N, C-alpha and C positions, 0 to 999 in steps of 0.2 A: 541248957543241956537240949534242947530242943534246935536251936540253932547251930550249934554246934555239929550236933547230927546230920544236919542240913550240908552245914558245910562240907562235911566230911563225903557224903553222897553226893556234890557237886564234884569236888575234888577228885572221888574216886573214877566218875561219870567222864569227866576230862580226861584222866588218865585212858580208861578204856578207849575213847575215840581217836587218841593217840596212839595208842598201841593199832587200832584195827585199821588205821590210817599206814602204819607201818608194815601191816602185814598184807595190804594191798588192797584191802576193802574200803571200796569208795564210798563215801558218805553224801556227794552231790549227784545232781542227776546224770543219766547218762547223756553225752551229746549228742546232738542232733545228727541225723545222718547225712552222711557226705556225699558228694556226685548224684549222680541220675544214672539208671539201669539205662535210657537212651544214649548216653554220653559213651560209658563203655560200651553197648552193642556196636555203636556208632564206630569206637574205636577197634574194636576189633574184624566190624566187616570192613571196613577202611584199610586195613594191615591183610586180611586174609583175600580180597578181592583184589589185586596188586597187579603189578607188572607181569609174574607168572602164568596170569591167566592168558598172556596174550601166546604163550612157547607153548600151553599146552595141545593146541591140533596139531601141531607138529610133530609132537611127540610121541603123541598117543593115536595117530593116522595107522604107522603100520602094524599097532597090536587091534583094531578094530573096536567097536563101541563095548560090546560084552567083559570082551577084556578089560580094558580101558573104565569103565564104570564101576566094575567089580574091585579095582586098585582104587576109583578116588573115594569109596565108601569105605575100603579096609582101611587107609590113609584116615578119614573121618575120624573112624573111631576110637584107632590109635592114638590122633593128635589128640582127640577130646581128654582122652582116661589123663593123658600125660598132663591137660592142662587143669584137670581138677587136682590131680597128684600137687603141681606146682602151687595152686591155689589154697590147697589145705598146709603147705609146708610153711607159706608164706607167712598165712592167716596165724599159724603158730607161734609164728616167731615174732610176728607183729606184738600180739599179746604178751610175749615174756618181755619183749623191749618197750612195751606199752607205748607202742606208738600211736596208738590211735583214740589213746584217752586226754589226748592235747591237742591242741588247734593245731594241725599240720597241715593247715589250708593258709599258708602265710603270704598274701602278695598273691595270691591265685596259686601258687605251688603248693606240691605235694612231697611228702616226704616218703621213699622207697627202701624198700629194703632188694638189693639186687640180688641177681643168681649167686653173683660173687659169694657175699655175706650169706644166703640160704646154705653153697656147699663146704661154706666152712663152717658155720655153726653146726651144718649134721656131721659132715664127712672127717671134720679136721683140718690142717693148715693144705696138704696134698690138694684135697679137696678144691677149695677155696684157688688156690695156683691153678689146677687145672680147667676151672671152668671160666676163671680169668682170663688164662691164653682163649678159650675155646671160644667162648664170647665176643672178644675183640676180632677178632679171625671171622666169627660169623655175622658181627655188627658192619665192618668192615667191605666182608662179599655180597651181601647184601644190597649197603651203602651202594658200591661200586654199580651192580647193577640196576639199580633204580635209577642212578645217576646216568648210567647209558644208555640206559631206554628212554628215559624222558629226551635227552637230547634227540635221540634218532625221533622220537616221535615229533620234538617242536620244530626242527629242522625241514620236516615236510610243510611247515606251515608256514614257517619264514627261511630267507634266504641266508640264514648265516650257517659257520659250522655247526655239528650235534654235539661235541665236545663243548665249544664255545656256549651255548644254550643248554646245556644239561649241566655245567659249571652255573650258570646264573638261576638258572630255576630252583637248585639245590641248597643256593646262596639264598634265594627270596626265604624259601621254606626254613630255611635254619635261621634267619631273622626272626618269622614267627613265632618262633617257637623258646627263643633263648630272649629274647626283649618282650613277648606279647606275653608269657606265661601260661600255666596250663587252660587257664580258665578260656582263655579266647583262643588256644590253637584248639581247644576242645568245641566251642562253639564252630570254629573256621571249618574244623574236619566234620563234624555233625550234617554241616550245608552241604560240602563238596559230596559224603558220603550218600546224601539221601539224591541229591544230582546224580552223582554217577550208577548208586542201581535206578532211578528213573532209566536214565541213558542204556543202560544194561537190559532192562527188561523190555523197552521200545524196541532196540535190537532185536532180540529173541524172538516178540511177537511177530516184527515185520516178517522175520526170515519165515517162521512158521507158515505165516501168511502167504507165504511166495512158495510153501509145497517143500520146505527143507527141513527137516528133522523129523522128530516122531514114528521116526520108522527104523526099527533095527535092523542091521548092515547084517549080510550072510558070512562077511570076512570076520575072523576068529584068530588070529595067533599069541597065544597064550605064551609064547617064548618073549615074547616083544614086551610083556609084563613088567621086567624087571627094570627096563628103562624109561619107565614113564613113570617112577616111585620119587628117584630125586625133584623132576621140576612138578609133579603133584605134591610132596610135602612143601615146597616152596611155597606153591602156591595157595595151599589149605593153612599153613604154620601162622600164629600168630602168636605165640607163646613169648615172643621178645619184649612184649607189652603187657604179659601175665602182672609183674612186680607191679606195673603203673597202673593196670586195673585193681587191684588189691590194694594200694594205696589209695586211691581217686574213691573208689567206694567204701572206704573208711572199715576194711576188714569186715565187714558183713559178711559171711562166709556163703550164706543163703542167697543172696542179690548176687554175688559175684558169680557160683554155680551155675544162676539162670543167665546171667548175661554171657556166658562160655557158653552154655548149651544152645540158645536162641541164637545169638552171635555169629557163631561157626556153621548153623544147621541154614542160615540164609544164603551164605556162600559156597556150601555143598549143594542146594538144590540148582542155584544159577550156573553152578561149574558142570554140573550132568546134562543139562540143557542146551549149553553152549558147547559141550564134548559132542553132544548128539547131533546140532544143525552141522557142525563142522566136518565131523568125519560123514555126514551123507552129502556133503558137496564135497569130499574128496574121493568118496566113491565113483561120484561120476566123472569127476574131470582126474586121472592120476599123472603124478608128477609137477602139481602146482600146490603153494601153500593155501589151505583153507584159508587161510584171513584174509589173504589177497583175494580169494575169487569169494569170499563175503561182499567185501568194500564194492564187487561190480553187480551186486545182484541189483539195485537200483541207485539213481543218482544220486540220491540223499545221505547213502549207506554209509560210503567212504567219510563222510564228514562227522557223522555220528559218531562210527568207529574212531577216528584221531580222537574228536572229543570225550571218548568214553577211554582209552586209552591213555591221556596225559594226565584224566583223575584218577584212573585206577594208579597208575606209580606215584600220582601226588599224594594219595591217601595211605599207601604203603609207605611210603619217605615219610610223611609224618610220623606214622606209628611207630616206624623203624627208629630215626633221628630220635624221636619222644625216648624212647625206650635208653639207646644209647649215651643220649646226651645225659639221662637222669643217672646212668649205671658211672659215667667219669663225674658226675657233680657228687654221688658215695664218697666215691675216691680220693677227688681234690677234698674233699671236707675230712675225711678219716688221714690224711698225708697234713694237709695245712688249716689248723681248725682257725673259723673265720674271728677275723678281731669286728671289735665293734663298730658299724658304719661311722664316717663323720657326722658331725651335727649339723643341720641345713642351716644357711643364713638365715638369721631373722629379717622381717621387712622394715625396723629401725636400723639394723645393720647397715643395709644397703646404701652405698655412696652413690652409683651407679645408675641409681633405675631401673626400666624393666630387664635392659641387658644382662645386668648382676644376676637377676631371678632367673634367666633364662640359662644363662651358662650354670648356675646352681644347678636348677633345676635337670639339666643334661647332665650332669656331674651325678647326681644323686641317680637316676635312672641308671647309669653305666655302675654305680658303684653297686646300686641294689642288683643288678643284672651281672656282675663281672663275672661272679661262678658258671653260671648258666650260659653266659658267653663263651668263657673259658673251654667249660666242658664240648661246646658246639663245634669250637674251631676245631677241638682235639679230632672230633669227627670225621666233620666236612674237608678236612685242608687237605689230610692222604687221599680220603674219598674221590676227589676232583680231579687231582696227580695222575692217580692209578687209574680209574677213568679214560684218559684223557693218554696215557701210556700203552695201555694193555688193548691190543687189538680184539674185535669181535668179545667185547668186555661181558656183556650181557647174558651171554651162553654160556664160559667161561665161570662165573660168578655164579650163575645158577645152579650147576652142577657140584660147583664145591661147598658152596652153603647149603644145598637140601642135603646131597648125598653124604656128605660125613659132618660137617659143623652141625645143622640142626637134629642131625639122627643120635648124633655123641649129647648135645648139650641138652637137648630135648624130648632122647629119647631111652638114653640109658643113663642119665645123672637122674632124673626124678624118682624113678623105681629106686636109685640104691640111696638117693638121701630120706625117702620115704620111711625105707627098710630099716633106716639108720635113726630116723628121730621115733617112729614107732616102738623100736627097742629099749630107745632111753626114756622115754612117757613110761612105759611098762616097768622099767626095774624104777623108775621113780616114784610110781604104784604104790609098788611094793613094800618099796623103803620109807616114803613119807606118805601118811593117808591125810591126805588135804584135800578139799573140796574142789579147787582151783584143779589141781591136779587130775582128779577123776574125768572135772569137767572137758578137759583139752581131749583125754583118751575118748571120752562118748563122741566129740566132736571132728576127730579123724579117724573116718571110716576107712574109705577106698585107700587109703594109706595103708591100713592093718591088713587088707589083703594081698598074704605073700602070691598065690597063685596069680593074682593078678598082675602084679608086681615080676615076677618071675619072667610071664609071657610078654611083658611089655619090655625088658629086658631083652629077651633072645629073639623080640622081633629088630630091635634095633641094631645088635648085633650081626642080624643075616643082612639085612638094608646095606650096613658099610660094607661087609665082606663080600656083598655083591658087584657095588660099587667100585669096591678096588678091584677086584678081576675087571670087572670091564673095562676101567681104565687103562691098568695092564695089557688088557688086550690090545687096545687102541692105538696105547703106545710103540706097541711093538709093532702093529700093525704098519704105522706111522713111518717108526726107524727102517725098517725093512722093506718100504715102497719104493 
């Protein structure tokens, strides 16, 4: 009788374990933390301090330092809140899809939930379609801007057309991402970001030692502030890399929040000092590009600025291309489910020696990365073609990306998605009283503040309308001139 009772208890215990596993309660240890805060911060800094910072002085000089600094800080607060909203939405969906309870770091690659999926899951099919079109447009305009600017910078160092060297530079970065994988890209990006920040700090410290900056200009033209918004947003935005950051840090919301706050604060401080130095130079000599004036401060300044410019463009290109390629990876996998890779040739089956093994290794490398390579080609081929065909591609792409695409996708969409997600979670809480649902409600804090969501949406709408009116006036003056 005792043995039978013990047997029944064991059977019941096994059944309970099976039921708990089916219900989603893990009986195994939590997986180790993925990624590092240093890597996430490097991605954010590298994506933020990009080619847009090179256009800041020219755009902000008509407004003056106080108005432009106010605009920079306002845009930073706005973008940080939007990034935190994106993080909460993304982490919530990752938990629902159980993305971080399995080993997603497969051969150094990560599995992301793109903005398209976030919009589709929260807003429905129409949200996913609009987000897809907007994101693709934003990715291409940003890539065109970075490719065009990289060609312009490198052409100062080598005697080749800027369109040619820009395409070569973009191709090199694409090979790093598609073949090297996320881990290698992360390591390279951290080193490039470290050197770039060091160069920028040296440039700013040297300029201050020569008496430039740290002095508030008397000129203040608040009417010119709206025209500074697109380039400031384009410079400080890093939201295309937000899904990658969430996957890279394994959905750890606390580490993601810290990375967003610290990673965005560094570019803000550097940008304010940069703007102050450039506008101080512009106030002394009217009618000249502040960046060109800064290059003439002393003999070594020009080379340092060129090196910084190339690193700024390169790190931004890495962040944008990584986000865009991973977006297309998700779409390719959804449309064409992957087949099992072909088996590797064993040493015993090799009939031609080392050559056969090397060819097999190359085939394995291509097969393992064929999705990444395909997604990267989808991004870079139109980018190189359009950056070559469109004159003044950098300026045009910057205004379009900052004034429209970023404000729609990373300004208007996050509050809408957060509102819809919070409403859905609240309904689930009222219908199903489960611990997991309660934990999700507690985790989602910022997205539940409806006044914040309304304010973010209203600010986005105002910026888009302002940019539209500015473009209409510019078009009318061009047509009638």
